[in-house]
C-alpha positions as CSV (number, residue, x, y, z in Angstrom):
1,M,-26.2,-13.0,8.9
2,N,-25.6,-15.5,11.6
3,S,-24.5,-14.9,15.2
4,K,-23.3,-18.4,15.9
5,F,-19.8,-17.7,14.9
6,K,-17.8,-15.5,17.3
7,R,-14.6,-13.7,16.8
8,P,-11.8,-15.6,18.5
9,S,-10.5,-14.0,21.7
10,N,-6.9,-14.3,20.6
11,I,-7.4,-11.7,17.9
12,P,-6.7,-8.2,19.3
13,F,-9.2,-5.5,19.0
14,P,-8.9,-3.2,17.3
15,N,-6.5,-5.0,14.9
16,V,-4.8,-3.4,11.9
17,W,-5.2,-6.0,9.2
18,C,-3.2,-4.4,6.4
19,R,-0.9,-1.5,5.5
20,F,-0.2,-0.4,2.0
21,Q,0.7,2.5,-0.3
22,L,-1.5,3.8,-3.1
23,K,-1.9,7.2,-4.8
24,H,-3.4,10.1,-3.1
25,P,-7.0,10.7,-4.5
26,N,-6.0,14.2,-5.7
27,S,-2.5,13.6,-7.0
28,D,0.0,11.0,-8.2
29,E,1.8,11.1,-4.8
30,L,2.0,7.7,-3.1
31,V,0.6,7.8,0.5
32,H,0.1,5.3,3.2
33,Y,-3.3,3.6,4.0
34,F,-4.3,1.1,6.6
35,I,-7.3,-1.2,7.1
36,Q,-8.4,-1.9,10.7
37,D,-11.4,-2.9,12.8
38,L,-14.1,-0.4,13.2
39,T,-14.0,1.1,16.7
40,P,-17.1,2.1,18.7
41,N,-16.3,5.8,18.4
42,R,-16.8,5.5,14.6
43,Y,-19.8,3.3,14.5
44,E,-22.2,6.1,13.5
45,D,-19.8,7.5,11.0
46,A,-19.6,4.1,9.3
47,I,-23.3,3.7,9.3
48,E,-23.7,7.2,7.7
49,H,-21.0,6.3,5.1
50,L,-23.0,3.2,4.0
51,V,-26.3,5.0,4.0
52,N,-24.9,7.8,1.9
53,Y,-22.8,5.8,-0.5
54,F,-23.7,2.1,-0.5
55,I,-27.5,2.7,-0.8
56,A,-26.9,5.4,-3.5
57,D,-24.4,3.5,-5.6
58,E,-24.8,-0.3,-5.1
59,T,-26.4,-1.6,-8.3
60,M,-29.6,-3.1,-6.9
61,C,-30.2,-0.4,-4.3
62,K,-29.7,2.2,-7.0
63,S,-32.1,0.5,-9.4
64,R,-34.8,0.4,-6.7
65,D,-34.0,4.1,-5.7
66,L,-33.6,3.2,-2.0
67,S,-31.8,6.5,-1.3
68,S,-35.1,8.4,-2.1
69,D,-37.3,6.0,0.0
70,L,-37.4,6.9,3.7
71,Q,-38.6,3.5,4.8
72,S,-35.9,1.7,2.9
73,I,-33.3,4.0,4.4
74,A,-34.6,3.3,7.9
75,D,-34.6,-0.4,7.3
76,I,-31.1,-0.4,5.9
77,R,-29.8,1.8,8.7
78,D,-31.4,-0.7,11.2
79,I,-29.8,-3.7,9.4
80,I,-26.4,-2.1,9.3
81,R,-26.5,-1.0,13.0
82,S,-27.6,-4.5,14.0
83,A,-24.7,-6.1,12.0
84,I,-22.2,-3.8,13.7
85,L,-23.5,-4.0,17.2
86,T,-24.8,-7.5,17.4
87,Y,-22.4,-9.7,15.4
88,K,-19.1,-7.8,16.1
89,L,-17.1,-10.2,13.9
90,A,-15.0,-8.1,11.6
91,V,-16.3,-4.7,10.4
92,V,-13.3,-3.1,8.8
93,V,-12.6,0.4,7.7
94,C,-9.8,1.9,5.6
95,F,-8.1,5.2,6.5
96,R,-5.5,7.3,4.8
97,E,-2.7,8.0,7.3
98,G,-3.0,11.5,8.7
99,S,-6.7,11.7,8.0
100,D,-9.7,10.6,10.0
101,E,-11.9,10.4,6.9
102,I,-13.4,6.9,6.4
103,V,-12.2,5.8,2.9
104,A,-14.0,2.5,2.8
105,V,-16.2,0.2,4.9
106,N,-16.7,-3.6,4.7
107,I,-19.2,-5.4,7.0
108,L,-18.1,-9.0,7.1
109,C,-20.2,-11.9,8.4
110,V,-20.2,-15.7,8.4
111,R,-22.7,-17.8,6.4
112,H,-23.5,-21.3,7.5
113,T,-25.0,-24.3,5.6
114,D,-28.0,-24.3,7.9
115,E,-28.6,-20.6,8.0
116,M,-32.2,-19.4,7.9
117,C,-33.0,-15.7,7.8
118,N,-36.3,-14.0,7.9
119,W,-36.4,-10.5,6.4
120,N,-40.1,-10.2,6.2
121,Y,-40.3,-8.1,9.4
122,Y,-38.7,-5.2,7.5
123,N,-41.3,-2.7,6.3
124,S,-39.8,-1.8,2.9
125,S,-40.8,-4.2,0.1
126,K,-37.7,-2.9,-1.8
127,V,-35.4,-4.1,0.9
128,R,-37.2,-7.5,1.1
129,D,-36.9,-7.9,-2.7
130,I,-33.1,-7.2,-2.6
131,E,-32.5,-9.7,0.2
132,T,-34.7,-12.3,-1.6
133,T,-32.6,-11.8,-4.6
134,H,-29.4,-12.3,-2.6
135,Y,-30.6,-15.6,-1.2
136,Y,-31.8,-16.8,-4.6
137,I,-28.4,-16.1,-6.2
138,F,-26.5,-17.8,-3.4
139,G,-28.8,-20.7,-3.6
140,Q,-28.0,-21.3,-7.3
141,F,-24.5,-22.3,-6.5
142,D,-23.7,-24.6,-3.5
143,A,-20.4,-23.2,-2.4
144,F,-20.4,-25.3,0.7
145,R,-20.6,-28.5,-1.3
146,R,-18.2,-27.4,-3.9
147,Y,-15.5,-26.4,-1.4
148,K,-16.4,-29.0,1.3
149,T,-17.0,-26.6,4.2
150,R,-19.9,-25.7,6.4
151,R,-19.2,-22.0,6.7
152,C,-17.8,-19.1,4.7
153,L,-16.9,-15.5,5.1
154,T,-19.0,-13.1,3.1
155,S,-19.7,-9.3,2.9
156,F,-23.0,-7.8,3.9
157,A,-22.2,-4.3,2.7
158,F,-19.0,-2.9,1.1
159,S,-18.5,0.7,0.0
160,V,-15.6,3.0,-1.0
161,M,-15.8,6.8,-1.0
162,P,-16.4,8.0,-4.6
163,W,-13.2,10.0,-4.8
164,Y,-11.1,7.0,-3.8
165,R,-12.6,4.5,-6.3
166,T,-10.1,4.7,-9.1
167,I,-6.8,4.1,-7.1
168,G,-7.2,0.4,-6.0
169,I,-8.8,0.7,-2.6
170,G,-11.5,-1.9,-3.4
171,R,-9.0,-4.4,-4.5
172,K,-7.0,-3.9,-1.3
173,M,-10.1,-4.4,0.8
174,L,-10.9,-7.7,-1.0
175,E,-7.3,-8.8,-0.5
176,T,-7.6,-8.1,3.2
177,N,-10.6,-10.5,3.4
178,K,-8.0,-13.3,3.0
179,Y,-6.0,-12.2,6.1
180,I,-9.2,-11.9,8.1
181,A,-10.5,-15.3,7.0
182,R,-7.2,-17.0,8.0
183,M,-7.2,-15.4,11.4
184,L,-10.8,-16.5,11.9
185,G,-10.0,-20.0,10.9
186,I,-12.4,-19.9,7.9
187,S,-11.2,-21.5,4.7
188,L,-13.7,-20.0,2.2
189,I,-14.7,-16.5,1.2
190,S,-17.8,-16.2,-1.0
191,L,-19.1,-12.8,-2.3
192,L,-22.1,-11.7,-4.2
193,L,-21.0,-9.0,-6.7
194,T,-23.3,-6.6,-8.6
195,S,-21.0,-4.2,-10.4
196,N,-18.4,-4.4,-13.2
197,V,-15.9,-2.7,-10.9
198,S,-16.4,-5.2,-8.1
199,H,-16.0,-8.0,-10.6
200,R,-12.6,-6.7,-11.6
201,C,-11.5,-5.9,-8.0
202,A,-12.2,-9.5,-7.1
203,E,-10.6,-11.2,-10.0
204,R,-7.2,-9.4,-9.6
205,P,-6.6,-10.9,-6.1
206,G,-7.6,-14.4,-7.4
207,Y,-11.3,-14.8,-6.6
208,E,-12.9,-17.3,-8.9
209,K,-16.3,-16.7,-10.6
210,D,-18.5,-19.6,-9.5
211,Y,-21.9,-18.4,-10.8
212,E,-23.2,-15.7,-13.0
213,I,-26.6,-14.6,-14.3
214,T,-27.6,-11.6,-16.3
215,F,-30.0,-9.1,-14.8
216,A,-32.2,-9.6,-17.9
217,K,-32.5,-13.3,-17.2
218,L,-33.0,-12.7,-13.5
219,A,-35.9,-10.4,-14.4
220,C,-37.7,-13.3,-16.1
221,K,-38.5,-14.7,-12.6
222,G,-40.8,-11.8,-11.9
223,A,-41.1,-8.4,-10.4
224,T,-39.2,-9.3,-7.2
225,F,-36.1,-10.0,-9.3
226,T,-36.4,-7.1,-11.7
227,Y,-33.9,-4.3,-11.5
228,P,-34.5,-1.6,-14.2
229,G,-31.9,0.7,-15.4
230,V,-28.9,-1.3,-14.2
231,T,-25.5,-0.4,-15.7
232,C,-23.9,-3.8,-15.0
233,S,-25.2,-6.7,-17.1
234,N,-24.4,-9.5,-14.7
235,I,-24.6,-10.4,-11.0
236,S,-22.2,-13.1,-9.8
237,V,-20.8,-15.1,-7.0
238,H,-17.0,-15.0,-6.6
239,S,-15.2,-17.2,-4.2
240,F,-11.7,-17.6,-2.8
241,N,-10.6,-21.0,-1.4
242,L,-7.9,-20.5,1.2
243,L,-7.1,-24.3,1.0
244,Q,-6.3,-24.2,-2.7
245,P,-2.7,-25.3,-3.6
246,I,-0.3,-22.4,-3.7
């Protein structure tokens, strides 16, 4: 994550980025949802959401059993809190109208061509391995050269409440990335996706698959890149170019 890019002052805070209708999670009734900036009074709730659901369910975190490792949980909690409090770019949450339950959280940040990050100061070797894997995957495809830009919007952590995962919330969150990128003046969105569901969610709004590798092939690079028991066969980079012809 890089703190060089700041949210433009002309974007109101909190901003409601998107409103839409989807089914209620417990019935076929259409209800209203909205996606807005995370406000300070819900920071800790969003952190707990990601600790409880992102760590438990994201493919690589689940493979390394981060949810059962106290040091990994502490490190991830620290990373998430730092992302929310320090970068303050666009952490967005989804709500169902009439409810204060957080439906989904997406921590967005900006990657730059000259970005250098050091994760070695985290105590969990599992967390360091996952971040090493992230940077290796992003390094296999030069999105900046391909799309002729020096920065892109990406997601650090993205999670949907389990009982909302079959109604299209993930797709709406990824569509909303486009509105946010345009408002920020960023022409490229590039995401690392590690599950079959996230692959489908990205392809429906028009994200293109730029790079893909199987977890089996990735494991050939050694223990750092080995993720046993994964239920998704591939890890990929999907991008959306906002400058593409309509």
